[in-house]
Z-matrix of the N, CA and C atoms (Angstrom, degrees):
N
C 1 1.460
C 2 1.526 1 110.79
N 3 1.341 2 116.43 1 -38.74
C 4 1.459 3 119.46 2 179.61
C 5 1.521 4 110.06 3 -63.88
N 6 1.355 5 116.98 4 -40.05
C 7 1.467 6 120.36 5 178.08
C 8 1.515 7 110.02 6 -62.08
N 9 1.338 8 117.74 7 -41.68
C 10 1.461 9 122.06 8 179.69
C 11 1.522 10 110.12 9 -62.12
N 12 1.329 11 117.60 10 -41.85
C 13 1.452 12 121.07 11 179.65
C 14 1.518 13 111.14 12 -66.27
N 15 1.348 14 116.97 13 -37.39
C 16 1.456 15 120.12 14 178.18
C 17 1.512 16 110.86 15 -63.95
N 18 1.326 17 116.56 16 -41.66
C 19 1.460 18 120.32 17 178.08
C 20 1.526 19 110.13 18 -62.78
N 21 1.334 20 115.62 19 -42.09
C 22 1.458 21 120.06 20 179.65
C 23 1.524 22 111.20 21 -63.12
N 24 1.321 23 116.84 22 -45.29
C 25 1.456 24 121.07 23 179.75
C 26 1.518 25 110.68 24 -62.58
N 27 1.331 26 116.89 25 -37.17
C 28 1.457 27 120.42 26 -179.21
C 29 1.518 28 111.63 27 -61.88
N 30 1.318 29 116.35 28 -23.62
C 31 1.460 30 119.68 29 179.73
C 32 1.517 31 113.74 30 -94.75
N 33 1.315 32 117.68 31 11.98
C 34 1.463 33 120.07 32 -174.96
C 35 1.522 34 113.34 33 -65.97
N 36 1.318 35 117.77 34 -20.89
C 37 1.455 36 119.42 35 -179.56
C 38 1.520 37 110.89 36 -57.72
N 39 1.331 38 116.00 37 -28.95
C 40 1.469 39 119.98 38 179.99
C 41 1.515 40 112.32 39 -75.16
N 42 1.335 41 117.33 40 -11.43
C 43 1.467 42 120.58 41 -174.92
C 44 1.524 43 112.58 42 -115.82
N 45 1.334 44 117.41 43 23.38
C 46 1.457 45 120.50 44 -178.40
C 47 1.528 46 111.52 45 -94.62
N 48 1.326 47 117.34 46 28.83
C 49 1.461 48 121.12 47 -176.29
C 50 1.521 49 111.88 48 -57.01
N 51 1.328 50 116.21 49 -48.75
C 52 1.455 51 119.64 50 -177.21
C 53 1.515 52 111.01 51 -62.21
N 54 1.321 53 116.52 52 -42.82
C 55 1.456 54 119.99 53 -179.61
C 56 1.516 55 110.89 54 -62.26
N 57 1.313 56 117.29 55 -41.76
C 58 1.457 57 120.78 56 179.40
C 59 1.523 58 110.63 57 -66.03
N 60 1.330 59 117.23 58 -39.44
C 61 1.460 60 120.19 59 179.16
C 62 1.522 61 110.25 60 -63.36
N 63 1.332 62 116.42 61 -41.08
C 64 1.453 63 119.79 62 178.66
C 65 1.518 64 111.19 63 -64.66
N 66 1.329 65 116.00 64 -40.61
C 67 1.460 66 119.97 65 179.92
C 68 1.518 67 110.65 66 -65.41
N 69 1.327 68 116.97 67 -39.29
C 70 1.453 69 120.24 68 -179.60
C 71 1.520 70 111.44 69 -64.33
N 72 1.340 71 115.92 70 -35.07
C 73 1.451 72 120.22 71 -176.49
C 74 1.527 73 111.97 72 -78.83
N 75 1.318 74 117.21 73 -16.26
C 76 1.455 75 120.79 74 -175.83
C 77 1.523 76 111.36 75 -85.30
N 78 1.321 77 115.00 76 170.78
C 79 1.453 78 120.85 77 177.73
C 80 1.524 79 110.82 78 -61.87
N 81 1.344 80 116.19 79 145.80
C 82 1.461 81 120.85 80 177.29
C 83 1.521 82 111.14 81 -58.38
N 84 1.320 83 116.57 82 -27.88
C 85 1.463 84 120.32 83 -178.03
C 86 1.529 85 111.81 84 -67.22
N 87 1.335 86 116.82 85 -17.65
C 88 1.460 87 120.71 86 179.49
C 89 1.522 88 112.83 87 -101.07
N 90 1.328 89 117.91 88 -0.01
C 91 1.460 90 121.11 89 -176.49
C 92 1.524 91 112.14 90 -58.64
N 93 1.328 92 116.92 91 -38.80
C 94 1.473 93 120.04 92 -178.41
C 95 1.526 94 109.66 93 -62.75
N 96 1.327 95 116.61 94 -46.94
C 97 1.469 96 120.31 95 -179.50
C 98 1.519 97 110.78 96 -63.66
N 99 1.335 98 116.99 97 -45.03
C 100 1.465 99 120.53 98 -179.67
C 101 1.528 100 111.05 99 -63.49
N 102 1.327 101 116.46 100 -39.34
C 103 1.460 102 119.76 101 177.51
C 104 1.515 103 111.54 102 -62.40
N 105 1.324 104 116.38 103 -39.73
C 106 1.465 105 121.09 104 178.03
C 107 1.528 106 110.74 105 -62.92
N 108 1.328 107 116.63 106 -43.68
C 109 1.470 108 120.59 107 179.47
C 110 1.527 109 110.27 108 -59.46
N 111 1.328 110 116.90 109 -46.74
C 112 1.462 111 120.77 110 -179.75
C 113 1.516 112 111.95 111 -61.46
N 114 1.318 113 117.39 112 -34.21
C 115 1.466 114 121.60 113 179.62
C 116 1.524 115 111.95 114 -75.26
N 117 1.314 116 117.13 115 -33.71
C 118 1.471 117 120.75 116 -173.28
C 119 1.525 118 113.91 117 -86.09
N 120 1.312 119 118.25 118 -23.57
C 121 1.463 120 119.73 119 -176.87
C 122 1.529 121 112.40 120 -58.58
N 123 1.354 122 120.63 121 -49.39
C 124 1.470 123 118.89 122 179.97
C 125 1.528 124 113.11 123 -57.78
N 126 1.331 125 117.35 124 -40.68
C 127 1.466 126 120.19 125 179.31
C 128 1.523 127 110.79 126 -64.87
N 129 1.332 128 117.17 127 -40.71
C 130 1.463 129 120.83 128 179.44
C 131 1.525 130 111.06 129 -65.58
N 132 1.328 131 116.98 130 -38.58
C 133 1.460 132 119.81 131 178.21
C 134 1.526 133 111.33 132 -68.31
N 135 1.327 134 116.53 133 -38.16
C 136 1.478 135 118.89 134 176.79
C 137 1.528 136 110.91 135 -60.51
N 138 1.328 137 116.11 136 -40.74
C 139 1.468 138 119.30 137 178.70
C 140 1.522 139 110.91 138 -62.77
N 141 1.339 140 117.10 139 -37.72
C 142 1.464 141 120.61 140 178.59
C 143 1.517 142 111.60 141 -66.90
N 144 1.338 143 116.38 142 -39.13
C 145 1.459 144 119.82 143 177.62
C 146 1.519 145 110.13 144 -61.90
N 147 1.322 146 116.77 145 -44.49
C 148 1.464 147 121.00 146 -179.49
C 149 1.530 148 111.01 147 -63.51
N 150 1.318 149 116.55 148 -33.91
C 151 1.468 150 120.42 149 -176.12
C 152 1.529 151 112.38 150 -83.41
N 153 1.348 152 116.43 151 -44.12
C 154 1.468 153 120.31 152 -171.09
C 155 1.522 154 114.42 153 -112.56
N 156 1.340 155 118.28 154 -10.00
C 157 1.456 156 120.33 155 -176.75
C 158 1.515 157 111.27 156 67.54
N 159 1.348 158 116.14 157 -150.50
C 160 1.464 159 120.72 158 -176.32
C 161 1.524 160 112.11 159 -61.58
N 162 1.322 161 118.07 160 -23.57
C 163 1.460 162 122.03 161 -177.22
C 164 1.522 163 112.69 162 -67.33
N 165 1.349 164 117.35 163 -13.19
C 166 1.459 165 118.79 164 -176.02
C 167 1.533 166 111.67 165 -63.01
N 168 1.353 167 117.24 166 -25.75
C 169 1.463 168 120.03 167 179.94
C 170 1.524 169 112.06 168 -67.89
N 171 1.331 170 116.66 169 -24.87
C 172 1.464 171 121.14 170 -177.13
C 173 1.525 172 113.00 171 -98.02
N 174 1.314 173 117.39 172 1.22
C 175 1.455 174 121.53 173 -176.66
C 176 1.522 175 110.99 174 -92.62
N 177 1.317 176 115.36 175 158.03
C 178 1.458 177 121.12 176 169.95
C 179 1.532 178 108.02 177 -65.60
N 180 1.331 179 116.95 178 135.59
C 181 1.464 180 118.25 179 -175.18
C 182 1.526 181 112.64 180 -106.76
N 183 1.331 182 116.14 181 27.44
C 184 1.462 183 120.02 182 178.51
C 185 1.522 184 111.66 183 -59.27
N 186 1.357 185 116.02 184 -37.46
C 187 1.462 186 118.45 185 -179.64
C 188 1.525 187 111.43 186 -64.67
N 189 1.339 188 117.11 187 -34.70
C 190 1.460 189 120.30 188 177.53
C 191 1.526 190 109.10 189 -69.45
N 192 1.347 191 116.85 190 -44.56
C 193 1.467 192 120.37 191 177.22
C 194 1.528 193 110.48 192 -53.81
N 195 1.327 194 115.60 193 -49.38
C 196 1.462 195 120.62 194 -175.93
C 197 1.519 196 111.78 195 -65.19
N 198 1.338 197 115.85 196 -40.15
C 199 1.459 198 120.05 197 -179.01
C 200 1.531 199 111.17 198 -64.34
N 201 1.339 200 116.36 199 -49.50
C 202 1.468 201 120.23 200 -179.24
C 203 1.524 202 110.52 201 -63.54
N 204 1.336 203 117.08 202 -42.80
C 205 1.460 204 119.86 203 -179.89
C 206 1.530 205 110.86 204 -62.30
N 207 1.325 206 116.78 205 -44.48
C 208 1.464 207 120.25 206 -178.23
C 209 1.525 208 111.39 207 -62.85
N 210 1.332 209 116.58 208 -44.22
C 211 1.468 210 120.45 209 -179.67
C 212 1.527 211 110.83 210 -61.45
N 213 1.343 212 115.72 211 -48.49
C 214 1.464 213 119.48 212 -175.07
C 215 1.528 214 111.99 213 -75.05
N 216 1.315 215 116.84 214 -29.33
C 217 1.460 216 120.04 215 174.53
C 218 1.520 217 110.26 216 -62.70
N 219 1.340 218 116.51 217 -46.85
C 220 1.462 219 119.93 218 -178.59
C 221 1.523 220 111.21 219 -65.99
N 222 1.328 221 117.02 220 -41.00
C 223 1.466 222 119.85 221 179.03
C 224 1.527 223 110.71 222 -63.29
N 225 1.323 224 116.41 223 -39.79
C 226 1.464 225 120.15 224 -179.54
C 227 1.521 226 110.72 225 -68.02
N 228 1.316 227 116.86 226 -40.39
C 229 1.469 228 120.30 227 177.13
C 230 1.524 229 110.33 228 -62.52
N 231 1.339 230 115.78 229 -45.59
C 232 1.465 231 120.19 230 -177.86
C 233 1.523 232 112.49 231 -62.47
N 234 1.327 233 116.50 232 -29.79
C 235 1.467 234 119.93 233 -177.23
C 236 1.534 235 112.51 234 -107.60
N 237 1.341 236 115.75 235 13.93
C 238 1.463 237 122.17 236 174.97
C 239 1.528 238 113.31 237 60.88
N 240 1.346 239 116.31 238 42.50
C 241 1.456 240 121.41 239 176.10
C 242 1.526 241 109.63 240 -112.13
N 243 1.324 242 115.07 241 158.01
C 244 1.462 243 120.28 242 179.56
C 245 1.525 244 111.23 243 -71.79
N 246 1.340 245 114.85 244 156.78
C 247 1.464 246 121.97 245 -179.09
C 248 1.520 247 108.69 246 -116.05
N 249 1.328 248 117.11 247 131.32
C 250 1.461 249 121.18 248 176.04
C 251 1.529 250 109.48 249 -80.75
N 252 1.321 251 116.54 250 170.86
C 253 1.458 252 121.74 251 -178.74
C 254 1.530 253 110.74 252 -77.17
N 255 1.355 254 117.66 253 152.49
C 256 1.472 255 121.19 254 178.79
C 257 1.528 256 114.59 255 -53.03
N 258 1.360 257 120.22 256 -35.48
C 259 1.472 258 118.50 257 179.57
C 260 1.530 259 113.92 258 -57.96
N 261 1.332 260 117.88 259 -28.46
C 262 1.470 261 119.32 260 177.21
C 263 1.525 262 110.19 261 -61.53
N 264 1.341 263 115.94 262 -45.03
C 265 1.464 264 120.54 263 179.84
C 266 1.532 265 109.80 264 -63.90
N 267 1.325 266 116.45 265 -44.39
C 268 1.470 267 120.41 266 -179.22
C 269 1.526 268 111.23 267 -60.32
N 270 1.332 269 118.06 268 -46.93
C 271 1.461 270 121.48 269 -178.12
C 272 1.531 271 111.03 270 -64.54
N 273 1.326 272 116.27 271 -38.70
C 274 1.457 273 119.93 272 -179.36
C 275 1.526 274 110.84 273 -66.60
N 276 1.327 275 116.81 274 -44.77
C 277 1.459 276 121.01 275 179.10
C 278 1.525 277 110.70 276 -67.92
N 279 1.320 278 117.11 277 -38.79
C 280 1.467 279 120.75 278 178.28
C 281 1.529 280 110.99 279 -59.55
N 282 1.326 281 116.87 280 -39.55
C 283 1.462 282 120.91 281 178.20
C 284 1.522 283 110.68 282 -62.93
N 285 1.343 284 116.26 283 -38.41
C 286 1.467 285 119.80 284 179.80
C 287 1.528 286 111.60 285 -70.84
N 288 1.331 287 117.48 286 -35.46
C 289 1.461 288 120.45 287 176.41
C 290 1.521 289 110.56 288 -61.94
N 291 1.329 290 116.55 289 -42.62
C 292 1.463 291 120.21 290 178.95
C 293 1.518 292 110.12 291 -62.49
N 294 1.340 293 116.62 292 -40.22
C 295 1.459 294 120.05 293 178.98
C 296 1.525 295 110.69 294 -65.26
N 297 1.330 296 116.17 295 -41.61
C 298 1.462 297 120.71 296 179.23
C 299 1.528 298 111.08 297 -61.99
N 300 1.329 299 116.67 298 -40.15
C 301 1.462 300 120.41 299 179.35
C 302 1.525 301 111.09 300 -64.13
N 303 1.332 302 116.80 301 -38.31
C 304 1.466 303 120.59 302 177.07
C 305 1.528 304 110.19 303 -64.25
N 306 1.331 305 116.34 304 -42.38
C 307 1.466 306 120.58 305 -179.55
C 308 1.522 307 110.46 306 -65.09
N 309 1.341 308 116.48 307 -42.67
C 310 1.462 309 120.42 308 -179.87
C 311 1.528 310 110.89 309 -62.19
N 312 1.333 311 116.48 310 -40.92
C 313 1.459 312 120.47 311 179.58
C 314 1.532 313 110.57 312 -67.07
N 315 1.335 314 116.29 313 -41.43
C 316 1.459 315 120.00 314 178.24
C 317 1.529 316 110.61 315 -62.64
N 318 1.333 317 116.50 316 -39.34
C 319 1.462 318 120.93 317 179.21
C 320 1.526 319 111.34 318 -62.33
N 321 1.348 320 116.53 319 -42.05
C 322 1.463 321 120.62 320 177.42
C 323 1.527 322 110.89 321 -61.84
N 324 1.328 323 116.03 322 -42.36
C 325 1.460 324 120.09 323 -179.25
C 326 1.526 325 111.29 324 -64.30
N 327 1.338 326 115.73 325 -39.90
C 328 1.463 327 119.67 326 179.21
C 329 1.528 328 111.00 327 -66.33
N 330 1.334 329 116.60 328 -41.32
C 331 1.457 330 120.39 329 178.80
C 332 1.526 331 110.87 330 -61.89
N 333 1.326 332 115.94 331 -40.72
C 334 1.463 333 119.73 332 179.31
C 335 1.519 334 110.89 333 -67.87
N 336 1.326 335 116.53 334 -37.69
C 337 1.457 336 119.86 335 179.18
C 338 1.526 337 111.27 336 -63.62
N 339 1.328 338 117.04 337 -39.71
C 340 1.466 339 120.17 338 178.14
C 341 1.525 340 110.76 339 -62.08
N 342 1.325 341 117.30 340 -33.18
C 343 1.469 342 120.70 341 177.91
C 344 1.526 343 111.52 342 -74.39
N 345 1.341 344 116.18 343 -43.08
C 346 1.470 345 120.65 344 -173.34
C 347 1.526 346 112.85 345 -77.82
N 348 1.327 347 116.81 346 -40.81
C 349 1.469 348 120.86 347 -173.66
C 350 1.522 349 109.32 348 -150.00
N 351 1.333 350 117.68 349 78.61
C 352 1.473 351 120.68 350 -175.14
C 353 1.523 352 113.74 351 -61.19
N 354 1.324 353 117.17 352 -31.47
C 355 1.468 354 118.71 353 179.27
C 356 1.530 355 110.74 354 -65.92
N 357 1.330 356 116.78 355 -45.82
C 358 1.460 357 119.77 356 178.34
C 359 1.524 358 110.91 357 -65.46
N 360 1.339 359 116.05 358 -37.38
C 361 1.463 360 119.66 359 178.15
C 362 1.521 361 110.55 360 -60.89
N 363 1.324 362 116.93 361 -40.88
C 364 1.461 363 121.30 362 179.03
C 365 1.531 364 110.54 363 -66.21
N 366 1.313 365 116.29 364 -39.70
C 367 1.467 366 120.44 365 178.04
C 368 1.530 367 110.55 366 -64.25
N 369 1.323 368 115.70 367 -46.47
C 370 1.469 369 119.83 368 179.68
C 371 1.520 370 110.82 369 -62.20
N 372 1.331 371 115.99 370 -38.36
C 373 1.460 372 119.88 371 179.37
C 374 1.519 373 111.04 372 -63.74
N 375 1.327 374 117.59 373 -40.36
C 376 1.470 375 121.07 374 178.99
C 377 1.524 376 110.47 375 -62.52
N 378 1.324 377 116.93 376 -40.87
C 379 1.467 378 121.00 377 179.06
C 380 1.524 379 110.15 378 -65.82
N 381 1.335 380 116.84 379 -46.10
C 382 1.466 381 120.31 380 179.96
C 383 1.528 382 110.75 381 -62.21
N 384 1.324 383 116.56 382 -40.50
C 385 1.457 384 120.36 383 -177.99
C 386 1.523 385 110.90 384 -62.99
N 387 1.329 386 117.21 385 -40.97
C 388 1.463 387 120.33 386 178.13
C 389 1.531 388 110.51 387 -64.14
N 390 1.332 389 116.21 388 -44.92
C 391 1.459 390 120.24 389 178.97
C 392 1.526 391 111.20 390 -61.29
N 393 1.337 392 116.28 391 -44.14
C 394 1.465 393 120.65 392 179.38
C 395 1.522 394 111.36 393 -66.06
N 396 1.325 395 117.12 394 -35.40
C 397 1.463 396 120.94 395 177.67
C 398 1.518 397 110.21 396 -62.03
N 399 1.333 398 116.93 397 -45.72
C 400 1.462 399 120.34 398 179.97
C 401 1.526 400 111.29 399 -59.92
N 402 1.326 401 116.47 400 -47.81
C 403 1.462 402 119.88 401 -178.27
C 404 1.524 403 111.14 402 -68.48
N 405 1.327 404 117.11 403 -39.51
C 406 1.463 405 120.14 404 178.78
C 407 1.514 406 112.06 405 -65.01
N 408 1.319 407 116.96 406 -40.99
C 409 1.461 408 120.81 407 178.08
C 410 1.522 409 110.63 408 -64.38
N 411 1.329 410 116.44 409 -40.54
C 412 1.466 411 120.39 410 179.03
C 413 1.525 412 110.93 411 -63.72
N 414 1.322 413 116.75 412 -41.01
C 415 1.468 414 119.53 413 178.68
C 416 1.527 415 110.86 414 -65.29
N 417 1.319 416 116.39 415 -43.49
C 418 1.467 417 119.89 416 -179.19
C 419 1.524 418 111.07 417 -61.24
N 420 1.329 419 117.21 418 -43.28
C 421 1.460 420 121.32 419 -179.96
C 422 1.524 421 111.09 420 -68.83
N 423 1.328 422 116.22 421 -36.47
C 424 1.464 423 120.38 422 179.44
C 425 1.520 424 111.82 423 -66.62
N 426 1.336 425 116.12 424 -34.09
C 427 1.466 426 119.92 425 -179.40
C 428 1.519 427 112.20 426 -68.87
N 429 1.315 428 117.15 427 -30.75
C 430 1.476 429 120.07 428 -169.99
C 431 1.522 430 113.68 429 -112.82
N 432 1.333 431 118.73 430 5.46
C 433 1.460 432 120.35 431 -178.93
C 434 1.515 433 110.52 432 -150.26
N 435 1.323 434 114.85 433 166.02
C 436 1.457 435 121.72 434 173.59
C 437 1.529 436 110.76 435 -107.82
N 438 1.321 437 116.07 436 26.04
C 439 1.456 438 121.11 437 -178.28
C 440 1.529 439 110.86 438 -60.12
N 441 1.327 440 117.94 439 146.01
C 442 1.472 441 120.65 440 176.04
C 443 1.523 442 110.41 441 -71.56
N 444 1.335 443 117.41 442 164.03
C 445 1.466 444 121.46 443 -176.47
C 446 1.523 445 114.35 444 -54.42
N 447 1.340 446 117.94 445 -39.55
C 448 1.463 447 119.32 446 -176.90
C 449 1.527 448 112.15 447 -65.88
N 450 1.338 449 116.92 448 -32.22
C 451 1.473 450 120.42 449 177.52
C 452 1.531 451 109.76 450 -72.18
N 453 1.337 452 116.39 451 -43.51
C 454 1.465 453 120.62 452 178.95
C 455 1.525 454 110.35 453 -63.75
N 456 1.323 455 116.47 454 -39.06
C 457 1.461 456 120.59 455 178.92
C 458 1.525 457 111.00 456 -60.08
N 459 1.332 458 116.92 457 -50.98
C 460 1.457 459 120.40 458 -178.55
C 461 1.521 460 111.75 459 -65.02
N 462 1.330 461 117.25 460 -37.88
C 463 1.462 462 120.78 461 178.13
C 464 1.522 463 110.87 462 -64.11
N 465 1.328 464 116.93 463 -38.10
C 466 1.467 465 121.31 464 179.53
C 467 1.518 466 111.07 465 -67.06
N 468 1.326 467 116.82 466 -43.13
C 469 1.464 468 120.09 467 178.06
C 470 1.533 469 110.65 468 -62.17
N 471 1.331 470 116.08 469 -39.68
C 472 1.466 471 119.53 470 -179.94
C 473 1.527 472 110.90 471 -67.71
N 474 1.335 473 116.38 472 -41.91
C 475 1.463 474 120.62 473 -177.83
C 476 1.521 475 112.21 474 -66.68
N 477 1.328 476 116.83 475 -26.76
C 478 1.467 477 121.22 476 -174.34
C 479 1.527 478 113.18 477 -108.27
N 480 1.330 479 116.66 478 17.01
C 481 1.472 480 120.35 479 -177.73
C 482 1.522 481 111.95 480 -58.81
N 483 1.332 482 117.44 481 -39.19
C 484 1.466 483 120.45 482 179.96
C 485 1.525 484 110.96 483 -65.17
N 486 1.339 485 115.92 484 -41.43
C 487 1.464 486 119.44 485 178.22
C 488 1.521 487 111.30 486 -64.05
N 489 1.313 488 115.78 487 -34.76
C 490 1.467 489 120.12 488 177.65
C 491 1.529 490 110.27 489 -63.16
N 492 1.324 491 116.41 490 -44.71
C 493 1.460 492 120.09 491 -179.71
C 494 1.519 493 111.36 492 -66.73
N 495 1.338 494 116.64 493 -34.04
C 496 1.465 495 120.61 494 179.19
C 497 1.523 496 110.89 495 -60.76
N 498 1.335 497 117.11 496 -34.81
C 499 1.466 498 120.17 497 177.69
C 500 1.527 499 110.14 498 -58.22
N 501 1.343 500 116.68 499 -51.58
C 502 1.463 501 120.56 500 -178.97
C 503 1.535 502 110.84 501 -64.26
N 504 1.349 503 116.21 502 -41.39
C 505 1.467 504 119.86 503 -177.96
C 506 1.527 505 111.60 504 -65.31
N 507 1.325 506 116.40 505 -39.09
C 508 1.473 507 120.71 506 -178.91
C 509 1.521 508 110.47 507 -64.31
N 510 1.313 509 116.56 508 -47.07
C 511 1.468 510 119.69 509 178.43
C 512 1.530 511 110.63 510 -63.47
N 513 1.332 512 116.61 511 -41.68
C 514 1.460 513 120.37 512 -178.72
C 515 1.526 514 111.32 513 -63.44
N 516 1.340 515 116.84 514 -36.74
C 517 1.465 516 120.41 515 -179.06
C 518 1.521 517 112.22 516 -65.28
N 519 1.341 518 116.34 517 -18.72
C 520 1.469 519 121.67 518 178.52
C 521 1.533 520 110.67 519 -103.86
N 522 1.332 521 114.36 520 17.01
C 523 1.473 522 121.56 521 -177.16
C 524 1.525 523 111.74 522 56.10
N 525 1.318 524 115.88 523 30.54
C 526 1.459 525 122.24 524 173.47
C 527 1.528 526 108.00 525 -113.06
N 528 1.309 527 116.58 526 179.41
C 529 1.461 528 119.71 527 177.78
C 530 1.521 529 109.91 528 -140.79
N 531 1.324 530 114.79 529 143.88
C 532 1.467 531 121.45 530 173.91
C 533 1.519 532 105.65 531 -105.20
N 534 1.313 533 116.94 532 109.97
C 535 1.455 534 121.09 533 -169.37
C 536 1.523 535 112.27 534 -66.96
N 537 1.335 536 117.27 535 150.28
C 538 1.471 537 120.65 536 174.45
C 539 1.523 538 111.74 537 -56.71
N 540 1.330 539 116.98 538 -33.66
C 541 1.465 540 120.51 539 179.35
C 542 1.529 541 111.14 540 -65.08
N 543 1.341 542 116.04 541 -39.09
C 544 1.467 543 119.98 542 178.49
C 545 1.519 544 110.64 543 -66.68
N 546 1.333 545 117.21 544 -39.70
C 547 1.456 546 120.85 545 177.86
C 548 1.524 547 110.82 546 -65.21
N 549 1.330 548 116.20 547 -40.98
C 550 1.470 549 120.04 548 178.04
C 551 1.523 550 111.08 549 -61.18
N 552 1.327 551 116.22 550 -42.30
C 553 1.465 552 120.76 551 179.78
C 554 1.528 553 110.69 552 -63.84
N 555 1.333 554 116.64 553 -41.77
C 556 1.463 555 120.83 554 179.43
C 557 1.523 556 110.62 555 -62.67
N 558 1.320 557 116.63 556 -44.61
C 559 1.466 558 120.68 557 -177.55
C 560 1.524 559 111.93 558 -72.65
N 561 1.321 560 117.36 559 -32.20
C 562 1.455 561 120.14 560 175.46
C 563 1.524 562 111.36 561 -67.19
N 564 1.334 563 116.74 562 -34.37
C 565 1.459 564 120.25 563 176.21
C 566 1.531 565 110.35 564 -63.99
N 567 1.334 566 116.93 565 -40.33
C 568 1.470 567 120.68 566 175.88
C 569 1.530 568 109.84 567 -62.34
N 570 1.316 569 118.08 568 -44.43
C 571 1.460 570 122.04 569 179.72
C 572 1.528 571 111.06 570 -61.99
N 573 1.328 572 116.25 571 -37.50
C 574 1.461 573 120.41 572 178.91
C 575 1.521 574 111.22 573 -65.15
N 576 1.325 575 116.74 574 -40.04
C 577 1.467 576 121.71 575 -177.08
C 578 1.523 577 113.48 576 -82.24
N 579 1.339 578 117.23 577 -16.39
C 580 1.466 579 120.89 578 -171.24
C 581 1.525 580 113.94 579 -56.92
N 582 1.343 581 120.79 580 -47.29
C 583 1.474 582 118.39 581 179.77
C 584 1.525 583 113.14 582 -57.06
N 585 1.324 584 116.84 583 -40.08
C 586 1.462 585 120.27 584 178.61
C 587 1.527 586 110.92 585 -66.57
N 588 1.326 587 117.11 586 -39.83
C 589 1.464 588 121.20 587 178.16
C 590 1.523 589 110.59 588 -60.03
N 591 1.325 590 116.08 589 -44.80
C 592 1.463 591 121.05 590 -178.23
C 593 1.524 592 111.07 591 -64.02
N 594 1.339 593 115.97 592 -48.83
C 595 1.465 594 120.10 593 -178.84
C 596 1.522 595 111.34 594 -61.33
N 597 1.340 596 116.00 595 -46.67
C 598 1.471 597 120.20 596 -179.13
C 599 1.521 598 111.23 597 -62.10
N 600 1.325 599 117.55 598 -44.30
C 601 1.460 600 120.98 599 -178.32
C 602 1.517 601 110.89 600 -63.13
N 603 1.302 602 117.05 601 -45.14
C 604 1.468 603 120.31 602 -178.02
C 605 1.522 604 111.76 603 -70.24
N 606 1.329 605 117.25 604 -33.02
C 607 1.466 606 120.22 605 174.00
C 608 1.524 607 110.39 606 -63.55
N 609 1.335 608 117.23 607 -42.59
C 610 1.461 609 121.05 608 178.95
C 611 1.525 610 111.05 609 -62.52
N 612 1.335 611 117.00 610 -40.07
C 613 1.468 612 121.01 611 178.77
C 614 1.523 613 110.28 612 -63.01
N 615 1.330 614 117.03 613 -44.08
C 616 1.463 615 120.86 614 179.44
C 617 1.521 616 111.23 615 -64.18
N 618 1.326 617 116.74 616 -41.72
C 619 1.465 618 119.51 617 179.09
C 620 1.526 619 111.26 618 -64.40
N 621 1.325 620 116.72 619 -41.69
C 622 1.471 621 120.12 620 178.91
C 623 1.530 622 110.88 621 -62.15
N 624 1.337 623 116.20 622 -40.19
C 625 1.464 624 119.86 623 179.39
C 626 1.519 625 110.59 624 -67.47
N 627 1.338 626 116.04 625 -36.34
C 628 1.461 627 120.87 626 -179.95
C 629 1.512 628 111.80 627 -66.27
N 630 1.329 629 115.73 628 -38.78
C 631 1.471 630 119.83 629 -178.07
C 632 1.521 631 111.02 630 -73.02
């Protein structure tokens, strides 16, 4: 379980949406401090996992707040940047704790599903993998090009064609079927989210370059 939590924490960079939104809304003079907080939170959470194991999600996280604030305060002082108030750090970390709790609960549900109905779990996994492939491909293309959404969309569908076929093959192997209507709905959901994915990815690239 501790290994699973470490893997989950390692992926927290993908879930820092709220922190990035807060940083964007703040004064440019605080960008350095906010960037430091976003960088230090995953490391601080990993340390908590190593120390407390799965129980870290149920603990008071004041020590994490204080640690991240102290590190980023000193870095900002050393580089002559402004320091935000401690509540900013607390709110940002609190948002990540809530996200971690959602992930932990989802992981438990998936584990139980594999025990109760492994065939359905495999089918659901194939669907999720295709959806994740589309979004991952779109992010990768957005990071390295200025292509318009329609080009990124078509490139993502092409890159994930094998994953798409795996969905149909997996259901067929269980004498079930994944309807064309269900596939259309899944792909339309990706198309709906694509503009937001592109904007968010490119904003993150610009912020990283700025820092």
